[in-house]
C-alpha positions in Angstrom: 0.0 0.0 0.0 2.7 2.5 0.9 4.4 2.0 -2.4 1.3 3.3 -4.2 1.3 6.6 -2.4 4.5 8.0 -4.0 3.2 6.8 -7.3 -0.1 8.6 -6.8 1.6 11.8 -5.6 3.9 11.7 -8.6 1.0 11.4 -11.0 -0.7 14.3 -9.2 2.4 16.4 -9.5 2.7 15.5 -13.2 -0.9 16.5 -13.8 -0.4 19.8 -12.0 2.7 20.4 -14.1 0.8 19.8 -17.3 -2.0 22.1 -16.1 0.5 24.8 -15.3 2.2 24.3 -18.7 -1.2 24.5 -20.4 -2.1 27.7 -18.4 1.3 29.2 -19.3 0.8 28.5 -23.0 -2.7 29.9 -23.0 -1.4 33.1 -21.3 1.2 33.4 -24.1 -1.4 32.9 -26.8 -3.6 35.7 -25.2 -0.6 38.0 -25.2 0.2 37.2 -28.8 -3.4 38.2 -29.7 -3.0 41.5 -27.7 0.2 42.1 -29.7 -1.6 41.6 -33.0 -4.6 43.7 -32.0 -2.2 46.5 -30.8 -0.5 46.4 -34.2 -3.9 46.8 -35.9 -4.7 49.6 -33.5 -1.4 51.4 -34.4 -2.1 51.1 -38.1 -5.7 52.4 -37.7 -4.7 55.3 -35.5 -1.7 56.1 -37.7 -4.0 56.3 -40.7 -6.2 58.8 -38.8 -3.2 60.8 -37.5 -1.7 61.0 -41.0 -4.9 62.4 -42.5 -5.2 64.9 -39.6 -1.6 66.0 -40.2 -2.0 66.4 -43.9 -5.5 67.9 -43.6 -7.0 65.5 -46.1 -10.4 63.9 -45.9 -10.8 60.4 -44.8 -12.0 57.7 -47.2 -15.3 56.5 -45.7 -17.6 54.6 -48.2 -19.8 52.5 -45.9 -23.4 53.6 -46.2 -24.6 54.1 -42.7 -21.1 54.9 -41.3 -20.1 57.8 -43.7 -19.6 60.3 -40.9 -15.9 59.9 -40.6 -15.0 63.5 -41.7 -17.8 64.9 -39.6 -16.4 63.2 -36.5 -12.8 64.0 -37.4 -13.6 67.7 -37.9 -15.7 68.1 -34.8 -14.5 69.8 -31.6 -14.4 66.5 -29.9 -11.6 65.1 -32.1 -8.9 66.9 -30.1 -8.0 66.7 -26.4 -5.8 69.5 -25.0 -5.2 70.6 -28.6 -3.8 67.2 -29.6 -5.7 65.0 -32.1 -7.2 61.9 -30.6 -5.6 59.8 -33.3 -2.2 60.6 -31.8 -3.4 59.5 -28.4 -4.5 56.3 -30.2 -1.0 55.7 -31.7 0.5 56.2 -28.2 -2.0 54.0 -26.5 -1.6 51.1 -28.9 2.2 51.5 -29.0 2.3 51.2 -25.2 0.2 48.0 -25.4 2.4 46.7 -28.2 5.6 47.3 -26.2 4.1 45.8 -23.0 2.9 42.7 -24.7 6.2 42.2 -26.5 8.0 42.6 -23.2 5.6 40.2 -21.5 6.3 37.6 -24.2 10.1 38.0 -23.6 10.0 38.2 -19.8 6.7 36.4 -18.9 6.0 38.5 -15.9 2.7 38.7 -13.8 3.2 42.4 -13.2 3.3 43.1 -16.9 0.1 41.1 -17.4 -1.6 43.2 -14.7 -0.3 46.4 -16.3 -1.7 45.2 -19.7 -5.1 44.6 -18.0 -5.1 48.1 -16.5 -4.1 49.8 -19.7 -6.7 47.9 -21.6 -9.3 48.9 -19.1 -8.4 52.6 -19.6 -8.7 52.0 -23.4 -12.1 50.4 -23.2 -13.4 53.2 -21.0 -12.1 55.8 -23.4 -13.6 54.0 -26.3 -17.0 53.8 -24.7 -16.9 57.5 -23.9 -15.9 58.5 -27.5 -18.5 56.1 -29.0 -21.1 57.7 -26.7 -20.1 61.2 -28.0 -20.4 60.0 -31.6 -23.8 58.6 -31.1 -25.5 61.2 -28.8 -23.6 64.5 -29.3 -22.1 64.5 -32.8 -24.8 62.3 -34.3 -22.4 60.6 -36.8 -20.2 57.5 -36.7 -16.7 57.1 -37.9 -15.8 53.6 -39.1 -12.2 54.0 -38.1 -13.2 55.1 -34.6 -15.6 52.2 -34.2 -12.8 49.9 -35.5 -10.6 51.3 -32.8 -13.3 50.6 -30.2 -13.6 47.0 -31.4 -9.9 46.6 -31.3 -9.8 48.0 -27.7 -12.6 45.7 -26.7 -10.8 42.7 -28.2 -7.6 43.6 -26.3 -9.6 44.0 -23.1 -11.2 40.6 -23.5 -7.8 39.0 -24.2 -6.2 40.8 -21.2 -9.0 39.6 -18.9 -8.0 36.0 -19.7 -4.2 36.2 -19.5 -4.2 36.6 -15.7 -7.1 35.7 -13.5 -8.3 38.6 -11.3 -9.1 36.3 -8.4 -7.0 33.3 -7.3 -8.8 30.1 -6.2 -7.6 30.2 -2.6 -9.5 28.4 0.1 -10.9 30.9 2.6 -10.4 28.6 5.7 -7.7 26.1 4.9 -7.5 23.2 7.3 -4.6 23.4 9.7 -1.7 21.0 8.9 -1.3 20.1 12.6 -4.2 19.3 14.9 -4.4 19.3 18.6 -5.0 16.0 20.4 -8.5 15.7 21.7 -9.1 17.0 25.2 -9.6 14.5 27.9 
């Protein structure tokens, strides 16, 4: 009987190791998705920033989403005198660098920072989408694409590191007292 216990504990350790390896691989895949989405966000924001810098109209040929230039020329397209597209390039570049670092270092703190930055991005995207819908009354396809990219990054970031660990609230003590006589 006692020879079976080490074998069972070895199997348990191997199963936990495989689970940990699987979890580590899934986190890396999530970070790779963030890296790809951040690149798409940089491209989208850079396109908008380039058109803002050259003062050229945006190409926007989707029927119900043809308000790109209305949104881009509104007073809400700048924050502190800086075009929102430049903030987008900065935001997505930060996410790109953080996710690339996380792939190289594989650090829990970097994953937490990715989660925080992505939360800021989704809050900003919701705010600017609200402004498009209810104040400006027009939608920009590039802005909505950025919001979808930010949402995708937020979803991936929420999976790469669990917010709550599965810790027992009242673990059983390792040593127990002998019964009182």
